[in-house]
N, C-alpha and C positions, 0 to 999 in steps of 0.2 A: 503493501499501500504504500504510493508517495502522500507525500506532506498535501500535497491540494484535493486528493481522495477524501472524502465525508466514509468516517469506522463505519459499517455494519452492524446495525442493533437486531438481538433478538429479545421475544417477550416469553416471561415461563411464568403461568398462572398454576398454581398448586389447591386442589379440592380434594374435600372427603366425603361431605356429607348432605343427604337429602336433601335440607335445610336450606343447604346454598343452592338449590339446582337456577332456580330464577336469576341468581345472581351473578352465580358467573358467568351467565349467558350475556347478562347486560355489561359485564366485566370485559369479557371478549369483541363484546360490540365497539363498544366505547374505544380500547386498542386499534379495533379495525376502521375507526370513524378518525382516528389523527392523523394528519396534515401530515406524518410520512410515516410509511406502512413499514410494518418490523420484515427482518429479513425473515425470521421465523416465527410464529405464535405458539407456543406451547402449552399444551393441559395435562398435567398431570395429577391423576387422579390418584389417593391412597388408600389402599385399601376398600376399596368399593367397586368390582365392576358392573356390577348392575346398571352403577351411575356414570359407570363410562361408556357403554352400549345406549343408555338413553342421552347423555351427552354428544355423542356421534349422529345424533336425529337432529339436534340443537345446531349445529356451529357447519360453517363452510365449508368445504373439501382445502382451503388454505391452514385450516386450523390441523398441527396435529395432536390425537389424544396417545396418551399414554398411561399404564401404570406405574409406581412408583416401584423402584428395586428395593424399596425396604417400608419402615413403616414412620410415619410423623412427617411433620410440616421438613424438616432437616434432609431428608433421606428425599423428598420428595422433588424438593430443589434441586441437589443433589442426580437425582434423574436428570431434571429440565439441562442442567449443568451439561449434563453428559452428552448430549442427545443436540444441543446448537453448534453451531458453527461460526458466526458469526465475531467480528470484536469486541462487540459489546455485549452483556445480558442483562437487560430487566426484569425486577420482579418486583409484581403486583398483588395483591390480596384479593385473594377470589369475591372479596363482598366490597371491593374497590372499584370505583369508575376513575378512569382517566380522564382529566381533560385533554381538546381536541390538538393541542400544543404541547404535551408530557411527550415526546419519546425527541422533538424538533428542540426540545430545551435541554434535555439530560444529554444530546449529540453537544449543544449549546456549550453546556459545562464544561463535559470531556476537551471541546476546541478549546473552551478560554481557560482549564487549566492543567497540560497537557501531565504533569507530573500526579495528575489523580489517577487511582486505581480504582475508584468506590465514589459514589454520589448519591446521597441521596435528597428525597425531595420532601416538598412540602404536605401532608396530610390534612386536610381538613375533615368533620366532622360529619356526615349526612345522617339527622335526626329522624329516628322512624318516631320517638317520643321528644316533648322539650325536653334539650338535652343541660338547661340550666342549674338542674342539682348538682352536677359535677366540675368543683372549681374549674378553673383552665390551668391553674398545674398541675393539674391530676387526669390531664386527656390522656395521656400516656395507658392512662388505665385501660382504654378502648381506644386504643392503636391509631394516635394519632397527635400532631403535633402540637405540644404545650407549651403554656408562658412559661419563660424561662430558657429554652429553647433558644438558638443564635436564629437571629432573622436574616443575616443578611448572608451572604456567598462569603463563606471561608471555611479553615479547617474543621472536622469536629472528628470526637470518638467515635463513633460509629451510627451508621443509619437507623432509622425504622423501618422494620420489614415490610411494613405495605409497601414502601414506597422507593425503592434501590435499583442502583445499576453497578456492574461490576465492569470491568479491562476479565474477558472472560478468562483470558491465560494466566492474569494474576491471581483468580478466584481457583483457578484449578491448583496455581502451583502453593496457593495455602492450604489447599484442604479443601476446599469447598465448605461445607456448613455441618456442623459437628452432630453426630446422632445422638449424643447423651443429652442435648437441648433441643427446646425446643417441643411445641404443643405436639401430642399425643396423643392417639387414643381418644376415647369420646367425649372427653372432658374438653370443656370450651377455651377454658386454658390451665393446662394441669402443667406445665411446665413453660418456660421460657428463658430472654437471653442468649436465644442464638446468636443473633446478631452484636452481642459484643466479644463472644469466642472469638467469633470470624471475624469481626475488624480487628482484634488484637494479632492474629495472625497477617491480615492484610499488612497492618503498618510498622510488623517487625520485616515485612519482607520486602515492603516498598516507604518506609519510611512514614515519620509520626505523623506526618500533614498528608498523608498521601488519600484520606478521605474527606470530603469536603460538602456540603448543604448546600442545594440551589433550592431557592424557593418559589422559583417561579418554575417547577415541573411538579404540578398539582397534580395531586389525585382527593377523590371523596370516599372518606372509610364510613360505611354502611354501618349505624349504631343501635344494634335492635333494641326495643324498649327493656328487655329481659337483661338487658347489659347497664341500665340504671336502677337497679336494685340493691338493696344492701346485699344479698346474698352475695351475688356477683362481685361487687367490691371486695368481698371478705377473703372468697376462695382467691379472686385475682392477684391480690396485695400477697395475700399467705406465698402465692406460688412464686412473685417475684422475689422475695425474702430471702423462700427456700434455695431459687434458682444462684441467686449475688450469693447467696455463702458458698454454692457448687465453684461458682469461675472463683470466687474469693482462693477458696481451696487450692484448685487444679490449677489457676495461674497467680496464685499472687496479689496481694495487697495494692499493688501498682494496677490491675485490672479495677478497682473501684473508684478511681481516682475522680474521672466522670461523675459519680453518683453520689460522692461527697461534695463535689464543688454543689449539683444541684438539691442538696438539704443545705447546706450553709447559705448558697448564695438566692435561693429560691424559694425554694417549700418553708423554710424555717421562716424569713420575714414574710410570705404570702400568708403565716398562720398567725405572725404577732399583727399586721396590718388588717384581716379581717377580725382579729379580738378587741382590738381598738377602733373600729366602726360598731362592730357588736354591743359593746360594752355603750356607745355613745346612742343606742335605739334603733341600728340597722338591722333587721330580721334576715333578708339577706344574708349577708357578712356573720350575723352570728351561725346560721344554717352550714356557710364554708367553712365555719371554723369546725364545726364539727367533722364535717365528711374530711377536708384535709386532715384535720389531726388524728382523726381515726388511720385513713390509707397511711400516715406513716406509721402510729404504733403497727397496725397489722403484718407492714410490711417488716417489720424490725421481728415482727413478732415471731416472723416466718424464718427470719436471717438466723437469729437468735437461737429457735429450738432444731432448726438442721445442724448449726455451727454443734449447739449443747449435745445432739445427739449423735452426729461425729465423734466428741470428745468421749462421751464415754462408750463408745464403739470401740473406739482404740485401746482403751482402758481395760475395757472384757480381755481384749485380745490380746491384752498383757498375762 
């Protein structure tokens, strides 16, 4: 490829559940409606052959359907990565839809930052029900770009999985996505933080500033009403804490640098601001204190119980 040629870009979408069948159809349609057409559009179906057969009747011939080579989203993404041959590979969640210039903006990011090995885009919530219950600082709970995240183009620690792209060779050399992390099975969010581990490997290989945020590469992420309930917040935050404990155990304290920054510079100051406004009589702020504080405590509880459980297991093994 000469410097004048635009790199090719493929798109991988991973899906697994019947409840998302109509959403993945909308996702694929939005990618195909982009101003830049992908070199390949691969939909990987994880552990659901009947769904793959159904989707074969819903997609045009240009879409490649695959069964995953393993189980869980990381294995599904790796199956898609193994199939594509383009210079770049973009990943979008099956319950997200791409803006018409999504691929054009991802290409613009790699052109503007030749040293970038990966790019993360902006993820806006598409609420099924009113979403004001969740403070903006906790939009990561529903897989969206949250308050406190960088706003302009700049290096970041890792992308958010619903909207990210990589130089294909760099991602392969980094080992792809870790099978021990990422959602797997019927639970809505049984595990997470596969992006942290992948990003650590990419940055070790390509440099600390190898991953960039590009806010004009936008997707809209569907947020069902079921994710705006206390039960989901509890399960999601506990899973996040457990996953972070596993990341730290396997990759060291430095792997939590970004998360410590988020806690100190975003979440704790937001809780203080909401508390001050709540004391002044703002009922919305009082609710935000409760939700944000609960998110913090639940994540810490998941982290702590996982860490203590590992420690107790090592002591028993002695």
